C-alpha positions in Angstrom: 53.0 -27.9 -15.3 55.4 -25.0 -15.4 56.6 -23.7 -18.7 60.2 -24.4 -19.7 62.4 -21.3 -19.1 65.1 -21.9 -21.7 65.9 -18.8 -23.7 68.1 -18.6 -26.8 69.3 -16.0 -29.3 68.0 -16.6 -32.8 69.9 -16.1 -36.0 67.8 -13.4 -37.5 69.1 -13.8 -41.1 68.2 -17.5 -41.1 64.8 -16.9 -39.6 64.0 -14.2 -42.2 65.1 -16.5 -45.0 62.9 -19.3 -43.6 59.9 -16.9 -43.3 60.2 -15.7 -46.8 60.7 -19.2 -48.3 58.3 -21.2 -46.3 55.7 -23.2 -48.2 52.6 -21.1 -48.9 54.6 -18.0 -47.8 54.2 -16.3 -44.4 50.8 -14.9 -43.5 52.2 -11.3 -43.2 54.3 -9.2 -45.5 58.1 -9.4 -44.9 58.0 -5.7 -44.2 55.7 -6.4 -41.2 58.0 -8.9 -39.5 59.1 -7.9 -36.1 61.6 -10.5 -35.1 62.9 -10.9 -31.6 66.6 -11.5 -31.0 65.7 -14.0 -28.3 63.0 -16.7 -28.0 61.6 -18.5 -25.0 60.7 -22.2 -25.1 56.9 -22.6 -25.2 56.8 -26.2 -24.1 56.2 -27.4 -20.6 59.3 -28.4 -18.5 61.1 -31.2 -20.2 64.4 -33.1 -20.0 67.7 -32.0 -21.6 67.3 -34.5 -24.5 64.1 -32.9 -25.7 64.3 -30.1 -28.2 63.1 -26.7 -27.1 60.6 -25.0 -29.4 59.5 -21.4 -29.9 56.9 -20.2 -32.4 58.3 -17.8 -35.0 55.3 -17.2 -37.2 51.8 -18.6 -36.7 49.6 -19.4 -39.7 46.3 -17.6 -40.1 44.5 -20.8 -40.6 44.7 -23.7 -38.1 45.0 -26.0 -41.1 48.3 -24.4 -42.2 51.6 -25.1 -40.6 53.4 -22.6 -38.5 57.2 -21.8 -38.4 59.0 -23.0 -35.3 62.5 -22.5 -34.0 63.9 -25.7 -32.3 67.2 -25.9 -30.4 69.1 -28.1 -28.0 72.2 -27.3 -25.8 73.5 -23.9 -24.7 76.2 -21.5 -25.8 78.8 -23.2 -28.0 77.2 -26.7 -28.0 73.8 -25.3 -29.1 72.3 -26.7 -32.3 69.2 -25.4 -33.9 66.8 -25.9 -36.8 64.0 -23.9 -38.3 61.0 -25.9 -39.6 57.3 -25.7 -40.3 55.1 -28.0 -38.3 51.3 -28.5 -38.2 49.4 -27.4 -35.1 48.6 -29.9 -32.4 45.1 -31.3 -33.2 44.0 -31.4 -29.5 41.0 -29.4 -28.5 39.8 -28.6 -25.0 36.0 -28.4 -25.0 34.0 -26.8 -22.1 30.9 -29.0 -22.0 28.6 -26.5 -20.3 29.3 -23.6 -22.6 30.5 -25.6 -25.7 33.5 -23.2 -25.9 36.6 -24.7 -27.4 40.3 -24.0 -27.1 42.9 -25.4 -29.5 46.3 -26.4 -28.3 48.7 -23.7 -29.4 51.7 -26.0 -29.7 53.1 -27.9 -32.6 51.9 -31.4 -33.4 53.6 -34.3 -31.6 54.9 -31.9 -28.9 56.3 -33.5 -25.7 54.8 -32.7 -22.3 51.3 -31.3 -21.7 49.1 -29.2 -24.0 49.2 -25.5 -24.0 46.3 -25.2 -21.5 48.3 -27.4 -19.0 51.3 -25.2 -19.1 51.7 -22.2 -16.7 54.0 -19.4 -17.2 56.2 -19.0 -14.0 57.0 -15.4 -14.8 53.3 -14.6 -15.4 52.4 -16.3 -12.1 55.1 -14.3 -10.3 53.9 -11.0 -11.8 50.3 -11.9 -11.0 51.3 -12.8 -7.4 53.1 -9.5 -7.0 50.1 -7.4 -8.2 47.8 -9.3 -6.0 50.0 -8.9 -2.9 48.9 -6.8 0.0 50.0 -3.2 -0.8 48.5 -1.7 2.4 50.8 1.2 3.5 50.8 0.0 7.1 52.9 2.2 9.3 54.4 -0.8 11.0 56.2 -1.7 7.8 58.0 1.6 7.5 60.7 2.1 10.2 60.3 5.9 9.9 56.6 5.7 10.8 57.0 3.3 13.8 55.9 4.6 17.2 58.8 5.3 19.4 58.5 5.2 23.2 
């Protein structure tokens, strides 16, 4: 399932206040915060009634909640909220190797788990780097044989 491509600007002062005042405090010092002005929804594609969600600050321990930015709408009709949420409890286990992968989304998230979501931009970049880059002379009009 492709990742949602919704992007929004975050109110940095509200986010910083939420980070500093969150229960148990953030896992990093406020001096170490590197806040982005924009966030990308991390959920899989979803309908317009579903809130977008972007991780602002993970917790060091999977048992502690992370800070998430939620929003709906665009431009002037956008509403947002900043809240902590526990991590999704789902775990993907590879039976042959017994390796595990925890879902990196918030609990009760809509759509698929993080391992089901593909990043369209990442796929596009990967496709471009895997493309044939042979410098075939027939591709360059200056190098074509002229009769």
